A tleap script that builds the chain and sets N, CA, C and O, in Angstrom:
source leaprc.protein.ff14SB
mol = sequence {
  NMET ILE VAL VAL ARG PRO GLY ASP LEU GLU
  HIE GLU VAL ARG LEU GLU ARG LYS ILE GLN
  ASP LYS SER PHE ASP ARG ALA GLY GLY ASP
  THR TRP GLU PRO VAL ASP THR ILE TRP ILE
  GLY ILE ARG ASP ASP LEU PRO SER ARG THR
  GLU ARG ASN ALA ASP GLY MET VAL SER ASN
  THR ARG ARG ALA ARG VAL ARG MET TYR TRP
  ARG ASP ASP VAL THR ALA ASP MET ARG LEU
  VAL LEU PRO GLY ASP ASN GLY ALA ALA ASP
  ARG VAL MET GLN ILE VAL ALA GLY PRO ALA
  GLU LEU GLY ARG ARG GLY GLY LEU GLU LEU
  MET VAL GLU ASP TYR GLN PRO THR GLY LYS
  PRO CALA
}
set mol.1.N position { 26.650 0.588 1.419 }
set mol.1.CA position { 25.508 0.916 0.550 }
set mol.1.C position { 24.291 -0.022 0.763 }
set mol.1.O position { 24.444 -1.242 0.816 }
set mol.2.N position { 23.162 0.532 0.876 }
set mol.2.CA position { 21.892 -0.238 1.121 }
set mol.2.C position { 21.437 -0.752 -0.244 }
set mol.2.O position { 21.337 -0.022 -1.231 }
set mol.3.N position { 21.171 -2.056 -0.231 }
set mol.3.CA position { 20.590 -2.793 -1.440 }
set mol.3.C position { 19.517 -3.761 -1.051 }
set mol.3.O position { 19.602 -4.532 -0.095 }
set mol.4.N position { 18.506 -3.661 -1.861 }
set mol.4.CA position { 17.383 -4.618 -1.613 }
set mol.4.C position { 17.884 -5.958 -2.115 }
set mol.4.O position { 18.400 -6.007 -3.232 }
set mol.5.N position { 17.762 -7.127 -1.318 }
set mol.5.CA position { 18.119 -8.389 -1.728 }
set mol.5.C position { 16.868 -9.232 -2.049 }
set mol.5.O position { 15.799 -9.062 -1.462 }
set mol.6.N position { 17.065 -10.163 -3.027 }
set mol.6.CA position { 15.903 -11.141 -3.371 }
set mol.6.C position { 15.266 -11.726 -2.221 }
set mol.6.O position { 14.038 -11.742 -2.145 }
set mol.7.N position { 16.038 -12.232 -1.272 }
set mol.7.CA position { 15.340 -12.981 -0.169 }
set mol.7.C position { 14.505 -11.993 0.848 }
set mol.7.O position { 13.770 -12.442 1.728 }
set mol.8.N position { 14.681 -10.803 0.648 }
set mol.8.CA position { 13.929 -9.743 1.537 }
set mol.8.C position { 12.484 -9.565 0.922 }
set mol.8.O position { 11.607 -9.041 1.608 }
set mol.9.N position { 12.228 -9.997 -0.368 }
set mol.9.CA position { 11.041 -9.750 -0.996 }
set mol.9.C position { 10.127 -10.975 -1.094 }
set mol.9.O position { 10.176 -11.757 -2.043 }
set mol.10.N position { 9.319 -11.091 -0.089 }
set mol.10.CA position { 8.528 -12.337 0.170 }
set mol.10.C position { 7.078 -12.191 -0.327 }
set mol.10.O position { 6.350 -13.184 -0.296 }
set mol.11.N position { 6.591 -10.951 -0.808 }
set mol.11.CA position { 5.187 -10.798 -1.010 }
set mol.11.C position { 4.936 -10.244 -2.463 }
set mol.11.O position { 5.427 -9.174 -2.821 }
set mol.12.N position { 4.121 -11.048 -3.314 }
set mol.12.CA position { 3.765 -10.581 -4.615 }
set mol.12.C position { 2.592 -9.563 -4.537 }
set mol.12.O position { 1.576 -9.955 -3.964 }
set mol.13.N position { 2.610 -8.355 -5.022 }
set mol.13.CA position { 1.555 -7.506 -4.909 }
set mol.13.C position { 1.409 -6.800 -6.239 }
set mol.13.O position { 2.306 -6.777 -7.083 }
set mol.14.N position { 0.149 -6.189 -6.386 }
set mol.14.CA position { -0.211 -5.232 -7.571 }
set mol.14.C position { 0.080 -3.902 -7.110 }
set mol.14.O position { -0.322 -3.436 -6.044 }
set mol.15.N position { 0.824 -3.287 -7.993 }
set mol.15.CA position { 1.055 -1.797 -7.851 }
set mol.15.C position { -0.087 -1.141 -8.749 }
set mol.15.O position { -0.258 -1.453 -9.927 }
set mol.16.N position { -0.796 -0.262 -8.109 }
set mol.16.CA position { -1.948 0.405 -8.873 }
set mol.16.C position { -1.821 1.969 -8.763 }
set mol.16.O position { -1.268 2.499 -7.798 }
set mol.17.N position { -2.283 2.570 -9.651 }
set mol.17.CA position { -2.457 4.073 -9.731 }
set mol.17.C position { -3.877 4.514 -9.948 }
set mol.17.O position { -4.665 3.912 -10.678 }
set mol.18.N position { -4.148 5.581 -9.282 }
set mol.18.CA position { -5.588 6.143 -9.391 }
set mol.18.C position { -5.816 6.770 -10.782 }
set mol.18.O position { -4.931 7.456 -11.293 }
set mol.19.N position { -6.967 6.548 -11.386 }
set mol.19.CA position { -7.228 7.186 -12.606 }
set mol.19.C position { -8.447 8.022 -12.436 }
set mol.19.O position { -9.320 7.785 -11.602 }
set mol.20.N position { -8.454 9.122 -13.366 }
set mol.20.CA position { -9.574 10.056 -13.208 }
set mol.20.C position { -10.766 9.353 -13.842 }
set mol.20.O position { -10.629 8.656 -14.848 }
set mol.21.N position { -11.905 9.539 -13.257 }
set mol.21.CA position { -13.249 8.923 -13.789 }
set mol.21.C position { -13.987 10.257 -14.230 }
set mol.21.O position { -14.284 11.087 -13.370 }
set mol.22.N position { -14.262 10.449 -15.477 }
set mol.22.CA position { -14.962 11.648 -15.937 }
set mol.22.C position { -16.378 11.525 -15.905 }
set mol.22.O position { -17.067 12.490 -16.234 }
set mol.23.N position { -16.908 10.420 -15.535 }
set mol.23.CA position { -18.433 10.142 -15.391 }
set mol.23.C position { -19.060 10.909 -14.330 }
set mol.23.O position { -18.585 10.822 -13.198 }
set mol.24.N position { -20.079 11.657 -14.555 }
set mol.24.CA position { -20.699 12.363 -13.405 }
set mol.24.C position { -21.637 11.622 -12.711 }
set mol.24.O position { -21.926 11.966 -11.565 }
set mol.25.N position { -22.215 10.552 -13.279 }
set mol.25.CA position { -23.208 9.701 -12.565 }
set mol.25.C position { -22.592 8.725 -11.535 }
set mol.25.O position { -23.312 7.991 -10.857 }
set mol.26.N position { -21.308 8.732 -11.437 }
set mol.26.CA position { -20.577 7.660 -10.451 }
set mol.26.C position { -20.554 8.334 -9.058 }
set mol.26.O position { -20.139 9.473 -8.846 }
set mol.27.N position { -20.972 7.619 -8.289 }
set mol.27.CA position { -21.002 8.117 -6.720 }
set mol.27.C position { -20.016 7.282 -5.991 }
set mol.27.O position { -19.932 6.064 -6.146 }
set mol.28.N position { -19.246 8.006 -5.161 }
set mol.28.CA position { -18.235 7.459 -4.181 }
set mol.28.C position { -17.057 6.593 -4.861 }
set mol.28.O position { -17.104 6.287 -6.052 }
set mol.29.N position { -16.120 6.265 -4.110 }
set mol.29.CA position { -15.087 5.308 -4.589 }
set mol.29.C position { -14.149 5.854 -5.605 }
set mol.29.O position { -14.583 6.586 -6.494 }
set mol.30.N position { -12.826 5.530 -5.526 }
set mol.30.CA position { -11.919 5.841 -6.628 }
set mol.30.C position { -11.807 4.746 -7.641 }
set mol.30.O position { -12.260 3.640 -7.348 }
set mol.31.N position { -11.266 4.942 -8.765 }
set mol.31.CA position { -11.028 3.980 -9.763 }
set mol.31.C position { -9.495 3.806 -9.879 }
set mol.31.O position { -8.751 4.764 -10.090 }
set mol.32.N position { -9.065 2.545 -9.732 }
set mol.32.CA position { -7.613 2.274 -9.851 }
set mol.32.C position { -7.294 1.305 -10.950 }
set mol.32.O position { -8.118 0.454 -11.285 }
set mol.33.N position { -6.127 1.412 -11.513 }
set mol.33.CA position { -5.713 0.530 -12.616 }
set mol.33.C position { -4.282 0.049 -12.278 }
set mol.33.O position { -3.444 0.786 -11.760 }
set mol.34.N position { -4.061 -1.282 -12.620 }
set mol.34.CA position { -2.889 -2.013 -12.394 }
set mol.34.C position { -1.737 -1.388 -13.216 }
set mol.34.O position { -1.864 -1.096 -14.405 }
set mol.35.N position { -0.628 -1.208 -12.518 }
set mol.35.CA position { 0.718 -0.727 -13.209 }
set mol.35.C position { 1.551 -1.863 -13.462 }
set mol.35.O position { 2.108 -2.026 -14.547 }
set mol.36.N position { 1.662 -2.695 -12.449 }
set mol.36.CA position { 2.621 -3.905 -12.695 }
set mol.36.C position { 2.406 -4.845 -11.442 }
set mol.36.O position { 1.840 -4.427 -10.432 }
set mol.37.N position { 2.881 -6.125 -11.556 }
set mol.37.CA position { 2.989 -6.994 -10.337 }
set mol.37.C position { 4.421 -7.073 -9.960 }
set mol.37.O position { 5.291 -7.398 -10.769 }
set mol.38.N position { 4.664 -6.761 -8.673 }
set mol.38.CA position { 6.094 -6.804 -8.163 }
set mol.38.C position { 6.172 -7.532 -6.827 }
set mol.38.O position { 5.166 -7.906 -6.224 }
set mol.39.N position { 7.467 -7.719 -6.379 }
set mol.39.CA position { 7.735 -8.388 -5.249 }
set mol.39.C position { 8.204 -7.328 -4.262 }
set mol.39.O position { 8.937 -6.420 -4.654 }
set mol.40.N position { 7.788 -7.415 -2.937 }
set mol.40.CA position { 8.135 -6.354 -1.995 }
set mol.40.C position { 8.365 -7.177 -0.653 }
set mol.40.O position { 7.979 -8.338 -0.524 }
set mol.41.N position { 8.991 -6.505 0.268 }
set mol.41.CA position { 9.242 -6.967 1.682 }
set mol.41.C position { 8.310 -5.980 2.462 }
set mol.41.O position { 8.220 -4.787 2.171 }
set mol.42.N position { 7.631 -6.580 3.471 }
set mol.42.CA position { 6.710 -5.688 4.349 }
set mol.42.C position { 7.279 -5.874 5.794 }
set mol.42.O position { 7.616 -6.989 6.190 }
set mol.43.N position { 7.370 -4.841 6.511 }
set mol.43.CA position { 7.703 -4.947 7.894 }
set mol.43.C position { 6.590 -4.059 8.701 }
set mol.43.O position { 6.718 -2.835 8.738 }
set mol.44.N position { 5.602 -4.651 9.282 }
set mol.44.CA position { 4.730 -4.028 10.175 }
set mol.44.C position { 5.444 -3.151 11.217 }
set mol.44.O position { 6.435 -3.576 11.811 }
set mol.45.N position { 4.921 -1.884 11.444 }
set mol.45.CA position { 5.325 -1.133 12.646 }
set mol.45.C position { 4.663 -1.711 13.921 }
set mol.45.O position { 3.572 -2.278 13.868 }
set mol.46.N position { 5.301 -1.563 14.970 }
set mol.46.CA position { 4.637 -1.868 16.356 }
set mol.46.C position { 4.405 -0.614 17.163 }
set mol.46.O position { 5.235 0.294 17.212 }
set mol.47.N position { 3.324 -0.598 17.753 }
set mol.47.CA position { 2.161 -1.434 17.788 }
set mol.47.C position { 1.614 -1.331 16.349 }
set mol.47.O position { 1.640 -0.289 15.693 }
set mol.48.N position { 1.138 -2.454 15.939 }
set mol.48.CA position { 0.609 -2.446 14.558 }
set mol.48.C position { -0.774 -2.078 14.141 }
set mol.48.O position { -1.137 -1.976 12.969 }
set mol.49.N position { -1.541 -1.882 15.234 }
set mol.49.CA position { -3.022 -1.469 15.032 }
set mol.49.C position { -3.333 -0.323 15.821 }
set mol.49.O position { -2.965 -0.306 16.995 }
set mol.50.N position { -4.033 0.748 15.279 }
set mol.50.CA position { -4.627 1.738 16.136 }
set mol.50.C position { -5.911 2.049 15.537 }
set mol.50.O position { -6.119 1.793 14.351 }
set mol.51.N position { -6.865 2.633 16.349 }
set mol.51.CA position { -8.207 2.872 16.039 }
set mol.51.C position { -8.192 4.363 15.591 }
set mol.51.O position { -7.457 5.191 16.129 }
set mol.52.N position { -9.029 4.650 14.598 }
set mol.52.CA position { -9.219 6.088 14.153 }
set mol.52.C position { -10.535 6.222 13.679 }
set mol.52.O position { -11.071 5.272 13.110 }
set mol.53.N position { -11.180 7.403 13.863 }
set mol.53.CA position { -12.568 7.767 13.368 }
set mol.53.C position { -12.323 8.563 12.123 }
set mol.53.O position { -11.928 9.728 12.190 }
set mol.54.N position { -12.552 7.949 10.983 }
set mol.54.CA position { -12.360 8.767 9.714 }
set mol.54.C position { -13.633 8.617 8.944 }
set mol.54.O position { -14.103 7.486 8.821 }
set mol.55.N position { -14.236 9.647 8.413 }
set mol.55.CA position { -15.472 9.691 7.685 }
set mol.55.C position { -16.701 9.001 8.504 }
set mol.55.O position { -17.628 8.454 7.905 }
set mol.56.N position { -16.633 9.070 9.846 }
set mol.56.CA position { -17.721 8.352 10.557 }
set mol.56.C position { -17.609 6.917 10.695 }
set mol.56.O position { -18.585 6.317 11.145 }
set mol.57.N position { -16.526 6.251 10.364 }
set mol.57.CA position { -16.295 4.914 10.488 }
set mol.57.C position { -15.100 4.721 11.557 }
set mol.57.O position { -14.113 5.455 11.590 }
set mol.58.N position { -15.282 3.835 12.264 }
set mol.58.CA position { -14.110 3.358 13.236 }
set mol.58.C position { -13.308 2.307 12.418 }
set mol.58.O position { -13.911 1.350 11.933 }
set mol.59.N position { -12.034 2.446 12.258 }
set mol.59.CA position { -11.338 1.500 11.391 }
set mol.59.C position { -10.011 1.107 12.125 }
set mol.59.O position { -9.585 1.833 13.024 }
set mol.60.N position { -9.341 -0.053 11.744 }
set mol.60.CA position { -8.002 -0.389 12.136 }
set mol.60.C position { -7.109 0.171 11.213 }
set mol.60.O position { -7.322 0.002 10.012 }
set mol.61.N position { -6.066 0.861 11.626 }
set mol.61.CA position { -5.006 1.412 10.719 }
set mol.61.C position { -3.814 0.544 10.959 }
set mol.61.O position { -3.543 0.284 12.131 }
set mol.62.N position { -3.151 0.117 10.109 }
set mol.62.CA position { -1.915 -0.694 10.170 }
set mol.62.C position { -0.808 0.010 9.343 }
set mol.62.O position { -0.975 0.102 8.127 }
set mol.63.N position { 0.236 0.480 9.878 }
set mol.63.CA position { 1.372 1.129 9.182 }
set mol.63.C position { 2.473 0.035 9.089 }
set mol.63.O position { 2.664 -0.804 9.969 }
set mol.64.N position { 3.161 0.129 7.953 }
set mol.64.CA position { 4.186 -0.748 7.523 }
set mol.64.C position { 5.345 -0.109 6.731 }
set mol.64.O position { 5.125 0.885 6.039 }
set mol.65.N position { 6.532 -0.637 6.812 }
set mol.65.CA position { 7.589 -0.098 5.965 }
set mol.65.C position { 7.564 -1.250 4.811 }
set mol.65.O position { 7.426 -2.455 5.024 }
set mol.66.N position { 7.719 -0.649 3.600 }
set mol.66.CA position { 7.899 -1.580 2.405 }
set mol.66.C position { 9.088 -1.288 1.604 }
set mol.66.O position { 9.393 -0.131 1.314 }
set mol.67.N position { 9.843 -2.424 1.197 }
set mol.67.CA position { 11.030 -2.231 0.419 }
set mol.67.C position { 10.742 -3.068 -0.760 }
set mol.67.O position { 10.118 -4.128 -0.716 }
set mol.68.N position { 11.296 -2.456 -1.947 }
set mol.68.CA position { 11.186 -3.048 -3.274 }
set mol.68.C position { 12.353 -2.745 -4.086 }
set mol.68.O position { 13.146 -1.872 -3.731 }
set mol.69.N position { 12.524 -3.495 -5.280 }
set mol.69.CA position { 13.591 -3.081 -6.244 }
set mol.69.C position { 13.454 -1.632 -6.649 }
set mol.69.O position { 12.355 -1.087 -6.545 }
set mol.70.N position { 14.441 -1.017 -7.077 }
set mol.70.CA position { 14.366 0.345 -7.567 }
set mol.70.C position { 13.482 0.445 -8.805 }
set mol.70.O position { 13.518 -0.410 -9.690 }
set mol.71.N position { 12.758 1.421 -8.839 }
set mol.71.CA position { 11.842 1.709 -10.042 }
set mol.71.C position { 11.689 3.251 -10.111 }
set mol.71.O position { 11.613 3.852 -9.040 }
set mol.72.N position { 11.640 3.924 -11.238 }
set mol.72.CA position { 11.539 5.301 -11.227 }
set mol.72.C position { 10.148 5.772 -11.486 }
set mol.72.O position { 9.933 6.973 -11.650 }
set mol.73.N position { 9.222 4.914 -11.528 }
set mol.73.CA position { 7.702 5.380 -11.725 }
set mol.73.C position { 6.952 5.136 -10.537 }
set mol.73.O position { 5.731 5.059 -10.676 }
set mol.74.N position { 7.434 4.998 -9.401 }
set mol.74.CA position { 6.536 4.804 -8.114 }
set mol.74.C position { 6.297 6.183 -7.568 }
set mol.74.O position { 7.316 6.842 -7.365 }
set mol.75.N position { 5.156 6.735 -7.295 }
set mol.75.CA position { 4.876 7.971 -6.714 }
set mol.75.C position { 3.956 7.711 -5.477 }
set mol.75.O position { 3.420 6.622 -5.273 }
set mol.76.N position { 3.814 8.840 -4.644 }
set mol.76.CA position { 3.127 8.744 -3.348 }
set mol.76.C position { 1.603 8.682 -3.535 }
set mol.76.O position { 0.901 8.586 -2.529 }
set mol.77.N position { 1.012 8.735 -4.828 }
set mol.77.CA position { -0.323 8.595 -5.002 }
set mol.77.C position { -0.788 7.356 -5.419 }
set mol.77.O position { -1.951 7.211 -5.797 }
set mol.78.N position { 0.118 6.340 -5.379 }
set mol.78.CA position { -0.138 4.947 -5.899 }
set mol.78.C position { -0.407 4.098 -4.651 }
set mol.78.O position { -0.133 4.488 -3.516 }
set mol.79.N position { -0.961 2.916 -4.934 }
set mol.79.CA position { -1.189 1.931 -3.672 }
set mol.79.C position { -0.626 0.568 -4.118 }
set mol.79.O position { -0.220 0.331 -5.256 }
set mol.80.N position { -0.651 -0.395 -2.974 }
set mol.80.CA position { -0.046 -1.690 -3.335 }
set mol.80.C position { -1.312 -2.525 -2.760 }
set mol.80.O position { -1.966 -2.208 -1.767 }
set mol.81.N position { -1.529 -3.687 -3.610 }
set mol.81.CA position { -2.577 -4.594 -3.180 }
set mol.81.C position { -2.028 -5.975 -2.930 }
set mol.81.O position { -1.495 -6.580 -3.860 }
set mol.82.N position { -2.120 -6.476 -1.803 }
set mol.82.CA position { -1.682 -7.968 -1.468 }
set mol.82.C position { -2.880 -8.809 -1.517 }
set mol.82.O position { -3.746 -8.623 -0.662 }
set mol.83.N position { -3.034 -9.688 -2.387 }
set mol.83.CA position { -4.161 -10.589 -2.429 }
set mol.83.C position { -4.270 -11.364 -1.238 }
set mol.83.O position { -3.235 -11.747 -0.694 }
set mol.84.N position { -5.503 -11.675 -0.712 }
set mol.84.CA position { -5.678 -12.455 0.371 }
set mol.84.C position { -5.439 -13.936 0.215 }
set mol.84.O position { -5.530 -14.362 -0.936 }
set mol.85.N position { -5.159 -14.761 1.136 }
set mol.85.CA position { -5.016 -16.174 1.102 }
set mol.85.C position { -6.317 -16.878 1.359 }
set mol.85.O position { -7.037 -16.473 2.271 }
set mol.86.N position { -6.667 -17.897 0.624 }
set mol.86.CA position { -7.797 -18.760 0.990 }
set mol.86.C position { -9.062 -18.000 1.185 }
set mol.86.O position { -9.783 -18.211 2.160 }
set mol.87.N position { -9.352 -17.086 0.236 }
set mol.87.CA position { -10.613 -16.341 0.346 }
set mol.87.C position { -10.573 -15.156 1.194 }
set mol.87.O position { -11.560 -14.424 1.266 }
set mol.88.N position { -9.470 -14.907 1.859 }
set mol.88.CA position { -9.326 -13.750 2.767 }
set mol.88.C position { -9.381 -12.340 2.004 }
set mol.88.O position { -9.031 -12.319 0.824 }
set mol.89.N position { -9.759 -11.290 2.563 }
set mol.89.CA position { -9.820 -10.016 1.806 }
set mol.89.C position { -8.427 -9.665 1.451 }
set mol.89.O position { -7.464 -10.073 2.100 }
set mol.90.N position { -8.332 -8.884 0.386 }
set mol.90.CA position { -7.149 -8.240 0.011 }
set mol.90.C position { -6.541 -7.229 1.006 }
set mol.90.O position { -7.304 -6.502 1.642 }
set mol.91.N position { -5.298 -7.154 1.160 }
set mol.91.CA position { -4.771 -6.013 1.994 }
set mol.91.C position { -4.365 -4.813 1.034 }
set mol.91.O position { -3.446 -4.934 0.225 }
set mol.92.N position { -5.062 -3.716 1.167 }
set mol.92.CA position { -4.786 -2.530 0.309 }
set mol.92.C position { -4.050 -1.541 1.060 }
set mol.92.O position { -4.505 -1.021 2.079 }
set mol.93.N position { -2.839 -1.255 0.537 }
set mol.93.CA position { -1.881 -0.340 1.295 }
set mol.93.C position { -1.646 0.921 0.564 }
set mol.93.O position { -1.049 0.927 -0.513 }
set mol.94.N position { -2.158 2.116 1.194 }
set mol.94.CA position { -1.909 3.390 0.660 }
set mol.94.C position { -0.495 3.903 0.932 }
set mol.94.O position { -0.047 3.780 2.072 }
set mol.95.N position { 0.204 4.439 0.020 }
set mol.95.CA position { 1.492 5.004 0.210 }
set mol.95.C position { 1.172 6.333 0.958 }
set mol.95.O position { 0.385 7.179 0.535 }
set mol.96.N position { 1.949 6.424 2.241 }
set mol.96.CA position { 1.761 7.677 2.954 }
set mol.96.C position { 3.042 8.412 3.076 }
set mol.96.O position { 3.012 9.565 3.505 }
set mol.97.N position { 4.201 7.841 2.729 }
set mol.97.CA position { 5.521 8.547 2.751 }
set mol.97.C position { 6.419 7.794 1.804 }
set mol.97.O position { 6.379 6.579 1.615 }
set mol.98.N position { 7.264 8.688 1.209 }
set mol.98.CA position { 8.220 8.079 0.199 }
set mol.98.C position { 7.564 8.220 -1.220 }
set mol.98.O position { 6.476 8.773 -1.378 }
set mol.99.N position { 8.241 7.726 -2.154 }
set mol.99.CA position { 9.340 6.674 -2.014 }
set mol.99.C position { 10.640 7.343 -1.810 }
set mol.99.O position { 10.924 8.405 -2.364 }
set mol.100.N position { 11.411 6.718 -1.023 }
set mol.100.CA position { 12.897 7.052 -0.720 }
set mol.100.C position { 13.823 6.098 -1.457 }
set mol.100.O position { 13.595 4.889 -1.504 }
set mol.101.N position { 14.923 6.703 -2.058 }
set mol.101.CA position { 15.851 5.894 -2.786 }
set mol.101.C position { 16.825 5.155 -1.737 }
set mol.101.O position { 17.305 5.810 -0.812 }
set mol.102.N position { 17.068 3.993 -1.866 }
set mol.102.CA position { 18.108 3.335 -0.846 }
set mol.102.C position { 19.374 3.244 -1.719 }
set mol.102.O position { 19.380 2.787 -2.862 }
set mol.103.N position { 20.492 3.747 -1.031 }
set mol.103.CA position { 21.761 3.868 -1.844 }
set mol.103.C position { 21.637 4.455 -3.142 }
set mol.103.O position { 20.803 5.340 -3.333 }
set mol.104.N position { 22.413 4.031 -4.081 }
set mol.104.CA position { 22.261 4.415 -5.485 }
set mol.104.C position { 21.533 3.515 -6.366 }
set mol.104.O position { 22.084 2.656 -7.053 }
set mol.105.N position { 20.171 3.751 -6.325 }
set mol.105.CA position { 19.333 2.856 -6.895 }
set mol.105.C position { 19.252 1.408 -6.610 }
set mol.105.O position { 18.816 0.559 -7.387 }
set mol.106.N position { 19.793 1.176 -5.217 }
set mol.106.CA position { 19.697 -0.017 -4.529 }
set mol.106.C position { 18.376 -0.598 -4.216 }
set mol.106.O position { 18.282 -1.780 -3.888 }
set mol.107.N position { 17.229 0.276 -4.314 }
set mol.107.CA position { 15.916 -0.080 -4.021 }
set mol.107.C position { 15.222 1.175 -3.607 }
set mol.107.O position { 15.745 2.289 -3.612 }
set mol.108.N position { 13.834 0.861 -3.200 }
set mol.108.CA position { 13.021 1.923 -2.736 }
set mol.108.C position { 12.557 1.514 -1.397 }
set mol.108.O position { 12.527 0.350 -0.997 }
set mol.109.N position { 12.176 2.622 -0.696 }
set mol.109.CA position { 11.557 2.306 0.734 }
set mol.109.C position { 10.238 3.185 0.758 }
set mol.109.O position { 10.284 4.322 0.290 }
set mol.110.N position { 9.128 2.711 1.261 }
set mol.110.CA position { 7.994 3.456 1.328 }
set mol.110.C position { 7.360 3.195 2.771 }
set mol.110.O position { 7.650 2.181 3.406 }
set mol.111.N position { 6.531 4.106 3.227 }
set mol.111.CA position { 5.661 3.835 4.337 }
set mol.111.C position { 4.137 3.723 3.817 }
set mol.111.O position { 3.658 4.563 3.056 }
set mol.112.N position { 3.503 2.737 4.243 }
set mol.112.CA position { 2.272 2.587 3.852 }
set mol.112.C position { 1.271 2.344 4.938 }
set mol.112.O position { 1.655 1.988 6.052 }
set mol.113.N position { 0.031 2.516 4.672 }
set mol.113.CA position { -0.971 2.461 5.748 }
set mol.113.C position { -2.237 1.752 5.086 }
set mol.113.O position { -2.660 2.105 3.985 }
set mol.114.N position { -2.794 0.761 5.812 }
set mol.114.CA position { -4.034 0.035 5.360 }
set mol.114.C position { -5.181 0.206 6.409 }
set mol.114.O position { -4.928 0.251 7.613 }
set mol.115.N position { -6.445 0.299 5.917 }
set mol.115.CA position { -7.466 0.494 6.778 }
set mol.115.C position { -8.471 -0.699 6.607 }
set mol.115.O position { -8.621 -1.223 5.504 }
set mol.116.N position { -9.106 -1.089 7.639 }
set mol.116.CA position { -10.114 -2.075 7.661 }
set mol.116.C position { -11.272 -1.705 8.543 }
set mol.116.O position { -11.005 -1.402 9.706 }
set mol.117.N position { -12.446 -1.691 8.169 }
set mol.117.CA position { -13.620 -1.360 8.963 }
set mol.117.C position { -13.643 -2.334 10.294 }
set mol.117.O position { -13.305 -3.514 10.205 }
set mol.118.N position { -14.026 -1.801 11.405 }
set mol.118.CA position { -14.081 -2.647 12.625 }
set mol.118.C position { -15.361 -2.452 13.341 }
set mol.118.O position { -15.309 -2.050 14.504 }
set mol.119.N position { -16.492 -2.688 12.790 }
set mol.119.CA position { -17.757 -2.619 13.463 }
set mol.119.C position { -18.626 -1.597 12.840 }
set mol.119.O position { -18.562 -1.314 11.644 }
set mol.120.N position { -19.487 -1.020 13.733 }
set mol.120.CA position { -20.507 -0.112 13.323 }
set mol.120.C position { -19.979 1.241 13.119 }
set mol.120.O position { -18.962 1.617 13.702 }
set mol.121.N position { -20.721 2.075 12.210 }
set mol.121.CA position { -20.351 3.451 12.166 }
set mol.121.C position { -20.439 4.224 13.412 }
set mol.121.O position { -21.342 4.064 14.233 }
set mol.122.N position { -19.494 5.053 13.528 }
set mol.122.CA position { -19.465 5.929 14.882 }
set mol.122.C position { -20.616 6.904 14.962 }
set mol.122.O position { -20.730 7.644 15.938 }
savepdb mol mol.pdb
quit
C-alpha cells in the first residue's frame, strides 16, 4: 500500500481556491483565497522546462508531481503557492491532473504546472 510519509513532505505551501468576483469594473486576473497551509513533496519532471506561447507571451513551463497527506477537499481547480526564499518570487502551481488517491487514503498525488514569463511578448 502506498502511504505518504512525513519525511517526503519538505515544502510548506498555501492551498488556494479561485473565487467568483462579481464586480464588473475589475479587469483581468483571477481572485484566489487561501484554504489551508499544508506540507507537500515536489518532484519536478525532467526535462523540467519548456517554452510555450500562451496569450502572446513566451513563458517557462515547469511540470511536477506533488504528494500530500490525504484530504477530501482538494479539487483540480485549486492551486498551490510556494513562498519564495529571500525575496524571490512565489512559485504558483496550477493543478493540471488529479488529485489521485494513493492506497486507501494513504495520501494524494497531483500533477502541477507553473508558468514564469521569460522575456518580451511574442
